[in-house]
C-alpha positions, 0 to 999 in steps of 0.5 A, spaced: 454 482 494 456 481 502 452 487 503 446 485 499 446 478 502 448 475 495 454 471 498 458 471 505 464 473 508 466 466 509 465 464 501 469 470 499 475 468 504 475 461 502 476 463 494 482 468 496 485 462 500 484 457 494 487 462 490 493 464 494 494 456 495 495 455 488 499 461 486 503 463 492 508 458 491 510 461 484 510 468 486 511 468 494 507 474 495 504 472 502 509 470 507 505 469 513 498 465 513 493 467 518 487 463 514 484 460 521 484 466 524 481 469 518 476 464 518 474 465 525 473 472 524 469 471 518 464 467 522 462 474 525 460 478 528 464 483 523 464 491 524 459 494 519 465 498 515 465 499 508 469 493 507 465 488 511 468 481 509 473 483 504 479 479 504 486 483 506 493 482 507 498 487 511 505 488 510 510 484 514 513 491 516 506 492 521 504 489 527 498 485 528 498 483 536 500 475 537 503 474 530 510 474 527 513 481 524 520 480 521 520 486 517 524 482 512 530 481 517 533 475 520 534 479 526 526 479 527 525 472 524 522 470 531 519 476 533 511 476 535 508 483 536 505 485 542 501 490 539 497 492 533 499 498 528 494 503 529 492 503 521 492 496 521 487 496 527 483 501 523 483 497 517 480 491 521 475 496 524 473 497 516 471 490 516 477 487 512 479 480 514 486 479 515 488 473 512 496 474 512 502 478 511 505 480 504 513 480 502 517 486 503 525 487 503 529 488 509 526 494 513 522 496 507 529 499 504 529 497 497 525 498 491 525 490 489 522 485 494 527 480 495 530 478 502 535 473 505 529 471 510 523 471 506 526 470 499 524 474 492 517 476 490 516 475 483 512 479 478 505 475 476 506 477 469 513 475 468 516 470 474 523 473 471 521 480 473 521 484 479 514 486 483 518 492 485 518 494 492 518 495 498 510 493 498 512 488 492 508 482 496 502 487 496 502 489 489 503 482 486 498 479 491 493 484 488 495 483 481 495 476 481 488 476 483 489 473 490 486 479 493 482 485 491 486 490 495 492 490 500 495 494 505 501 498 503 506 503 505 510 508 501 516 513 504 520 513 497 516 509 492 514 503 496 507 504 494 508 507 487 513 502 484 510 496 485 503 499 482 507 501 476 511 494 476 505 490 477 499 494 473 495 495 479 493 502 482 497 505 488 496 512 491 501 515 496 497 520 500 500 526 503 504 526 509 499 527 516 493 525 512 491 518 515 490 515 522 497 514 525 501 518 520 507 522 523 508 530 521 515 530 523 520 532 517 523 525 517 516 522 517 516 521 510 513 514 510 505 514 509 500 508 509 495 506 504 494 500 500 494 498 493 488 496 489 485 493 483 480 500 482 481 507 484 474 507 487 476 502 492 483 506 494 479 512 495 474 509 499 479 506 504 483 513 504 476 516 506 475 511 511 483 512 514 483 520 513 484 524 520 479 527 523 482 530 529 483 538 530 491 537 529 490 534 522 494 538 517 489 538 512 481 538 512 478 531 510 476 530 503 471 524 504 469 519 499 466 522 492 462 516 490 461 519 483 462 524 478 464 531 481 463 538 479 470 540 482 475 542 477 482 542 479 489 544 476 493 539 475 501 539 474 504 533 470 512 532 469 515 526 464 522 528 467 524 525 473 528 529 479 535 529 474 531 531 468 531 524 465 526 522 460 522 515 461 522 510 456 517 512 450 512 507 452 512 510 460 512 517 457 506 516 452 502 513 458 503 519 462 501 524 456 495 520 455 493 520 462 494 528 462 490 528 456 484 524 459 484 529 465 484 535 460 478 532 457 474 531 463 475 539 464 481 539 468 486 545 467 492 541 466 499 544 465 506 540 464 511 542 469 518 542 471 519 539 478 523 545 481 528 541 485 535 539 484 535 532 484 542 531 487 541 535 493 534 532 494 537 525 494 542 527 499 537 530 504 532 525 503 538 519 505 540 524 511 533 524 514 532 517 513 539 515 516 537 520 522 530 517 523 531 512 529 524 510 528 525 507 521 530 502 524 527 500 530 525 494 533 518 492 531 513 496 535 510 494 542 505 499 542 
């Protein structure tokens, strides 16, 4: 609608702000409002990217120059970022209007979003339930209709868990795929989004893909419609410990596999070739050994 001139960025922004002001006191998804800053940006000119004029929020684990970044910790309650995280800068270049920061647990280390500093982020479907974590604020903001899409990051489920809890779409890209991503063994965290549609997630993924010669994989680009490419897809219902999920979750996994098969893909049930106990030990060791996971917020 913005591209066609049927609406202005300011109109969409004010609609998002009104929804936040109505819903956020009960949900606590947005922990820092940047409304005036976004209003100024909306009056343009805006970058001519694929999300020109779309309201957006970033996680309170990321830097936006001149704004507060707490990482959900009282240690950094008054920290002001002196630089901007590369992925955030890339999002702004896509045309997004950053109107606030979303709730996150302390240092993004929990699978539920509730910290002493920022308080609990509630699930918009049932305020007595968790929104998941660590991108719980993003998941709740999108699920409640405050925003159509929001920044999220994932090192151990932090995109996927809120997407599951809140009923939105979440994809964890492969490591090293996107701008600003590290490729060291301990760089388990990746940055992307949660959204209300696969289309929007795919478009942002294509925008953020690395194009440099050192990228570990060639770029995929954005596929705007049905593709003739057919994939081999493996799926598993059991987790790393060999345990089955609840009946409703298992049925949904199998329904998705059946849909992919009906679309012409080769779909095979697989058992993950991983020792769950050993995997968790190694994963925790990597996270504990990575000083960057617990560093003071970025000053780049």
